[in-house]
C-alpha positions in Angstrom: 55.7 16.7 27.8 57.2 16.0 24.4 59.0 18.9 22.7 57.3 20.2 19.6 60.6 20.6 17.6 61.4 17.0 18.4 58.0 15.8 17.3 58.3 17.9 14.1 61.7 16.5 13.2 61.1 12.9 14.3 57.5 12.3 13.5 57.8 8.7 12.4 60.1 7.8 15.3 57.6 9.3 17.8 54.7 7.4 16.2 56.6 4.1 16.2 57.8 4.4 19.8 54.3 5.3 21.0 53.0 2.2 19.2 55.0 0.2 21.9 52.4 1.6 24.3 49.7 0.2 22.0 48.8 3.7 21.0 48.1 4.7 17.4 49.3 8.3 17.8 49.3 9.2 14.1 46.4 11.6 14.3 47.6 13.2 17.5 51.1 13.8 16.2 49.8 15.1 12.9 47.5 17.5 14.8 50.4 18.7 16.9 52.4 19.5 13.8 49.4 21.3 12.1 48.6 23.3 15.2 52.3 24.3 15.5 52.4 25.4 11.9 49.2 27.5 12.4 50.7 28.9 15.6 53.9 29.9 13.9 52.0 31.4 11.0 49.9 33.5 13.3 53.0 34.5 15.3 54.7 35.7 12.1 51.6 37.8 11.1 51.4 39.3 14.6 55.1 40.1 14.7 54.8 41.8 11.3 51.7 43.8 12.3 53.4 45.0 15.5 56.5 45.9 13.6 54.5 47.9 11.1 52.5 49.6 13.8 55.8 50.6 15.6 57.2 52.0 12.4 54.1 54.0 11.6 54.0 55.4 15.2 57.5 56.7 14.7 56.5 58.2 11.4 53.5 59.9 12.9 55.7 61.5 15.5 58.0 62.9 12.8 55.1 64.2 10.7 53.5 66.0 13.7 56.9 67.6 14.5 57.2 68.8 10.9 53.7 70.2 10.9 52.2 67.7 8.5 49.1 67.0 10.6 46.9 65.8 7.8 49.4 63.2 6.7 49.9 62.1 10.3 46.1 61.7 10.9 45.8 59.5 7.8 48.5 57.2 9.0 46.9 57.3 12.5 43.8 55.7 11.0 45.9 53.0 9.5 47.5 52.3 13.0 44.0 52.0 14.5 43.2 49.3 12.0 46.5 47.6 12.7 45.7 47.6 16.5 42.4 45.9 15.7 44.2 43.4 13.6 46.8 42.7 16.2 44.1 42.2 18.8 42.4 39.6 16.6 45.7 37.9 15.8 46.6 37.8 19.5 43.3 36.1 20.3 43.7 33.6 17.5 47.3 32.9 18.6 46.3 32.3 22.2 43.6 29.8 21.1 46.2 27.9 19.0 48.7 27.9 21.9 46.1 26.6 24.3 44.9 23.9 21.9 48.5 22.8 21.3 49.3 22.7 25.0 46.1 20.8 25.7 47.0 18.2 23.1 50.6 17.9 24.2 49.4 17.1 27.8 47.5 14.1 26.4 50.6 12.5 24.7 52.6 10.2 27.0 56.4 10.0 26.9 57.9 7.9 24.1 59.4 4.6 25.4 63.1 4.0 25.3 64.3 1.7 22.5 64.9 -1.1 25.1 61.3 -1.1 26.3 59.6 -4.4 25.1 56.3 -4.1 23.3 53.4 -5.6 25.3 49.9 -5.0 26.6 49.9 -5.9 30.3 52.1 -6.7 33.2 52.2 -10.3 31.9 54.4 -9.0 29.1 57.0 -7.4 31.4 60.5 -8.7 31.0 62.3 -10.3 34.1 65.9 -9.2 33.9 67.3 -10.2 37.3 66.3 -12.2 40.4 68.1 -12.9 43.7 67.4 -14.5 47.0 66.1 -17.8 48.3 62.4 -18.2 48.8 62.0 -19.5 52.4 60.1 -22.6 53.3 57.5 -21.7 55.8 56.0 -23.8 58.6 52.6 -25.5 58.0 50.7 -22.8 59.9 52.1 -19.9 58.0 49.7 -16.9 57.6 49.4 -13.9 55.2 50.5 -10.6 56.8 46.9 -9.4 57.6 46.4 -12.4 59.8 49.8 -12.0 61.4 49.1 -8.3 62.0 45.9 -9.3 63.9 47.6 -12.2 65.8 50.4 -10.1 67.1 48.3 -6.9 67.4 50.8 -4.8 65.4 48.5 -3.4 62.6 44.8 -2.6 63.1 42.9 -2.4 59.8 39.5 -2.2 61.4 40.5 0.7 63.7 41.8 2.6 60.6 38.4 1.9 59.0 36.7 3.4 62.0 38.8 6.5 62.1 38.9 7.2 58.4 37.9 4.3 56.1 39.3 1.3 54.3 42.9 1.7 53.3 44.1 3.7 56.3 45.6 1.2 58.7 46.8 2.0 62.3 50.3 0.7 63.2 50.7 -0.3 66.8 53.5 -1.0 69.2 56.2 -3.1 67.5 54.4 -2.6 64.2 54.8 1.2 64.5 58.4 0.7 65.6 59.2 -1.5 62.7 57.7 1.1 60.3 59.9 3.8 61.8 62.9 1.5 61.7 62.5 0.9 58.0 62.1 4.6 57.3 65.3 5.5 59.2 67.2 2.6 57.6 66.1 3.6 54.1 67.0 7.3 54.7 70.4 6.3 56.2 71.2 4.1 53.2 70.2 6.8 50.7 72.1 9.6 52.4 75.2 7.4 52.7 74.9 6.9 48.9 75.1 10.7 48.4 71.4 11.7 48.4 70.6 14.9 50.3 67.7 14.4 52.7 64.8 16.8 52.3 61.5 17.3 54.2 58.9 18.4 51.6 55.2 19.5 51.8 52.5 16.9 51.6 50.2 19.3 49.7 51.1 20.7 46.3 49.6 23.3 44.0 48.3 22.7 40.5 51.5 23.8 38.8 53.5 21.2 40.8 51.1 18.5 39.7 51.3 19.6 36.1 55.1 19.8 36.3 55.6 16.1 37.1 52.8 14.9 34.8 50.4 13.9 37.6 47.9 16.5 36.3 45.8 16.4 34.3 44.8 13.4 36.6 43.7 11.0 33.9 42.9 8.2 36.3 41.5 10.2 39.2 44.1 9.0 41.7 44.9 12.2 43.5 43.0 13.6 46.5 41.9 17.1 45.7 41.4 19.8 48.3 39.1 22.4 46.8 37.3 24.6 49.2 37.6 28.0 51.0 39.7 29.2 48.2 42.2 26.3 48.4 43.2 24.3 45.3 45.7 21.8 46.6 46.4 18.1 46.0 47.6 15.5 48.5 50.9 14.1 47.2 50.8 10.6 45.6 54.6 10.4 46.2 57.5 12.6 47.3 58.5 12.7 43.7 56.0 15.5 43.1 57.2 18.1 45.6 60.9 17.1 45.5 61.1 17.4 41.7 59.3 20.8 41.8 62.1 22.1 44.0 63.8 22.8 40.6 60.8 24.0 38.7 61.7 27.0 36.5 65.4 26.8 37.5 68.4 27.3 35.1 71.2 25.3 36.7 74.9 25.5 35.7 76.3 22.3 34.3 78.7 21.8 37.2 75.7 21.8 39.6 74.6 18.5 38.1 73.7 15.9 39.3 71.1 16.9 41.9 70.3 13.9 44.2 67.5 14.0 46.8 65.9 11.6 49.2 62.7 12.3 51.1 60.4 10.4 53.4 56.6 11.2 53.1 53.3 9.7 53.7 51.6 9.2 50.2 48.0 9.4 49.4 46.2 7.7 46.5 42.5 7.1 45.8 43.3 3.8 44.1 40.0 4.1 42.3 38.7 0.8 41.0 40.9 -1.4 43.2 39.2 -4.4 44.7 39.6 -8.1 45.3 41.8 -10.4 47.3 45.0 -9.0 45.8 44.5 -5.7 47.5 43.9 -7.1 51.0 45.9 -5.8 54.0 48.9 -3.8 53.1 48.8 -4.8 49.4 46.9 -1.6 48.4 46.4 1.4 50.6 45.0 4.9 50.3 47.7 6.2 52.8 51.1 4.7 53.0 54.7 5.6 53.8 57.5 5.8 51.2 61.1 6.9 51.0 62.0 8.3 47.5 65.2 9.0 45.7 65.3 11.5 42.9 68.0 12.8 40.5 68.3 15.7 38.1 71.0 14.6 35.5 72.9 15.7 32.5 71.2 14.0 29.5 74.5 12.3 28.5 74.6 10.2 31.7 71.0 9.8 32.8 70.9 6.1 31.8 74.1 5.5 33.7 72.5 7.1 36.7 69.4 4.9 36.2 71.6 1.8 36.5 73.2 3.3 39.6 69.8 3.8 41.2 68.8 0.2 40.4 72.1 -1.1 42.0 71.4 1.0 45.0 67.9 -0.5 45.5 69.4 -3.9 45.1 71.8 -3.4 48.0 68.9 -2.6 50.3 67.0 -5.7 49.4 70.1 -7.8 49.8 70.6 -6.4 53.3 67.0 -7.1 54.1 67.5 -10.7 52.7 64.2 -10.6 50.9 63.8 -12.7 47.6 63.2 -10.2 44.8 63.2 -9.8 41.1 63.6 -6.9 38.6 61.3 -6.3 35.7 61.7 -4.1 32.7 58.2 -2.8 32.0 56.6 -3.3 28.6 55.1 -0.4 26.7 51.6 -1.2 27.8 52.5 -1.2 31.5 54.8 1.8 31.4 53.7 4.9 33.3 52.6 8.0 31.4 55.7 10.1 32.1 58.3 7.4 31.9 60.7 6.5 29.1 62.0 3.4 30.9 61.0 1.8 34.2 62.4 -1.0 36.2 60.0 -2.5 38.8 61.3 -4.4 41.9 59.1 -7.1 43.3 59.5 -9.0 46.5 58.2 -12.5 46.8 55.5 -13.0 49.4 55.8 -16.7 50.4 52.6 -16.7 52.5 50.6 -15.2 49.6 52.6 -17.1 47.0 52.8 -14.0 44.8 55.1 -11.2 43.8 54.5 -7.8 45.3 55.8 -4.6 43.6 57.9 -2.5 46.1 59.8 -0.1 43.9 59.7 1.6 40.5 62.9 3.2 39.2 62.3 5.4 36.2 64.0 7.7 33.7 61.7 10.4 32.4 64.4 12.0 30.1 63.2 15.5 29.3 59.5 14.8 29.6 59.1 16.3 33.1 61.8 18.9 32.6 60.0 20.3 29.7 56.8 20.8 31.8 58.9 22.1 34.7 61.1 24.4 32.5 64.0 22.8 34.3 67.2 23.6 32.3 70.9 23.9 32.7 73.6 25.9 30.9 75.8 23.5 28.9 79.5 23.9 28.0 78.5 26.1 25.1 76.6 28.4 27.5 73.3 27.4 25.8 70.3 26.3 27.9 69.3 22.7 27.6 66.6 20.6 29.3 67.8 18.3 32.1 66.8 14.7 32.6 64.9 13.7 35.7 64.8 10.3 37.4 63.2 8.9 40.5 62.7 5.6 42.4 61.1 4.2 45.5 63.8 3.4 48.1 61.5 2.0 49.3 57.7 1.8 49.6 57.0 0.5 53.0 53.7 -1.4 53.0 54.7 -4.3 50.8 58.2 -4.4 52.1 56.7 -4.7 55.6 54.3 -7.4 54.2 57.2 -9.3 52.8 59.1 -9.2 56.1 56.1 -10.3 58.2 55.3 -13.2 55.9 58.8 -14.4 54.9 60.4 -14.0 58.4 57.5 -15.6 60.3 58.3 -18.6 62.5 56.2 -20.7 64.9 57.7 -18.6 67.7 57.1 -15.2 66.1 58.3 -12.8 63.4 62.1 -12.5 63.4 63.4 -9.0 62.6 65.9 -8.8 59.7 69.4 -8.5 61.2 70.1 -5.1 59.5 67.0 -3.6 61.2 67.7 -4.7 64.8 69.8 -1.6 65.6 66.8 0.5 64.5 64.1 -1.5 66.2 65.8 -2.4 69.5 64.2 -5.9 69.4 64.8 -9.1 67.5 61.4 -10.7 67.3 57.7 -9.9 67.3 56.0 -12.4 69.6 
């Protein structure tokens, strides 16, 4: 959530940056400033009324003690009127605060200056690519056919148990999943991230804190019954970031670096077509996340470190990949700058997104009230960052498709100590 003082002091900048998202935010930003002025005016009136009421109450006490009961009673009538005024002012103030908060929740983060303007994913900027795209044999298959051929992922069984988008991993498919999870976690912890196990259900405050609520696209599964009001997590980012909700850290505690493996749940409303076949788009999938809480002065340095870290994983897996800087129109609601990693699926002849690494600056921290005491002993909002390291379904799809041979699917060398086998045949 954007900070009101920043909006007030940098109105033109905020409007110009939001234009990169193809949003004309002029009216919204003007309304924020107007509501804030009204709020501050009402707050001043309320403070003055409370101060006057407090002064009169003391005066009444003195008059009663000195026996001037008639004078005291006259002033008492005035305090009664003041109480009625303060009640009305409080109600008006609360309405302004709620309206301001509701409006702020609708405004996305302002893009970083390096974010290119654009409308769709076609306008994203490729900034790096690495790896040789393999030449497959004539009978090469997409991963959903390979999964059926080698009986390692059963999409129909998942459909029977739950519904579409909930696959069942079997035998070597399940072992390869587990191998990837363990490998990702080992890489992350070796890089200094502390491993955490976090809840798969979060409360409303946690969803609001990371910007997943209000759920503008209806992507979260909501559990609302028998007094419950929980949400299934769309990513470990939500519970892991909320570890620090409401905290006031000391400067020397920064950075905080966490990694967590969780299943993730997304409704993926509106997804359909050939591009979502197999593992390309699921309602339940596994992901290993990395997350950082940083000092604002080095958060972009930390972002580059996270990008380099994900690079090392893809190099070791020997998968052809590229990195995109997302344009304003494709940027997530909470992000100031996002780099997407995509693996090339040779069998599908298309790029598959397997990681997003983002800097949210103070946007989440403002919602979370996540602060630190700086060198001047003043509290300051921290910066939060997160990235997939990595999302499993499309990494697995890339391995199955790019490593397939006529004899079977070869396991990437780095994963063999984790799987205990070298080929799926």
